[in-house]
KELO-224312 format. One record per residue (C-alpha): residue in one letter; residue number from 1; x, z, y. Coordinates in Angstrom, 1 decimal, padded with zeros to 4 digits, m for minus. Example, Ala and Ser with C-alpha at 12.3 -4.5 7.8 and 13.67 -1.06 7.14 Angstrom:
% residues 2
a 1 012.3 007.8 m004.5
s 2 013.7 007.1 m001.1
END
This chain:
% residues 74
m 1 m008.5 009.0 m000.7
k 2 m005.9 006.4 000.3
k 3 m005.9 008.3 004.0
r 4 m004.9 011.5 002.4
m 5 m002.3 010.4 m000.1
l 6 m000.6 008.6 002.7
v 7 m001.0 011.8 005.1
i 8 000.6 013.6 002.0
m 9 003.2 011.1 001.7
i 10 004.4 011.1 005.4
i 11 004.4 014.8 005.2
a 12 006.7 014.7 002.5
v 13 009.1 012.6 004.4
i 14 008.8 014.3 007.4
a 15 009.9 017.4 005.7
l 16 012.5 016.0 003.3
s 17 014.1 014.4 006.5
s 18 014.2 017.6 008.2
c 19 015.1 019.7 005.4
s 20 018.6 018.3 005.0
g 21 021.0 015.7 006.8
d 22 020.4 012.1 007.2
n 23 022.7 011.0 004.4
a 24 022.5 007.3 003.0
s 25 020.2 008.3 000.5
e 26 017.4 009.7 002.9
l 27 017.6 007.1 005.1
f 28 017.6 004.7 002.8
e 29 014.2 006.2 001.4
t 30 012.7 006.7 004.9
a 31 013.2 002.8 005.5
k 32 011.7 001.5 002.7
f 33 008.5 003.8 003.3
e 34 008.5 002.2 006.9
e 35 008.6 m001.4 005.2
l 36 005.7 m000.2 002.9
q 37 003.8 001.0 006.3
n 38 004.4 m002.4 007.4
n 39 006.8 m001.0 010.3
k 40 009.3 m003.8 009.8
k 41 011.2 m003.0 013.4
h 42 011.7 001.2 012.4
a 43 012.5 000.2 008.8
m 44 015.2 m002.6 010.2
q 45 016.8 000.3 012.5
l 46 017.4 002.6 009.8
y 47 018.7 m000.1 007.6
e 48 021.4 m000.9 010.2
d 49 022.0 002.8 011.0
i 50 023.1 003.1 007.4
i 51 025.3 000.2 007.6
k 52 027.1 001.8 010.4
k 53 027.2 005.4 009.5
y 54 027.6 004.9 005.9
p 55 029.4 001.5 005.4
q 56 031.1 002.7 002.1
s 57 028.2 003.9 000.4
e 58 025.7 001.6 m001.9
f 59 023.3 002.0 000.2
a 60 025.0 000.1 003.0
d 61 025.1 m002.8 000.3
k 62 021.1 m002.3 m000.3
a 63 020.2 m002.0 003.4
k 64 022.0 m005.3 003.9
e 65 020.1 m006.7 001.0
r 66 017.0 m005.5 002.8
l 67 017.8 m006.7 005.9
s 68 018.2 m010.2 004.9
a 69 015.0 m010.1 003.4
l 70 013.2 m008.8 006.2
n 71 014.7 m011.2 008.7
t 72 014.1 m014.0 006.4
n 73 010.5 m013.1 006.4
k 74 010.1 m012.8 010.2
END
């Protein structure tokens, strides 16, 4: 059952990210999903992308917080 739910979540994330542009909100949600999957390296890259591409967005501040937390937990 957990595997099925994970597959559904992955498909949903891929579908949502391919349907529209990679705006800050979508990148942030994908990064959080990567964190849940214990893929810190990719999550950190996505947070860095948000900071670079959308420095004035509310998600840039959230991404900085998550990067700080991930760097602390190394």
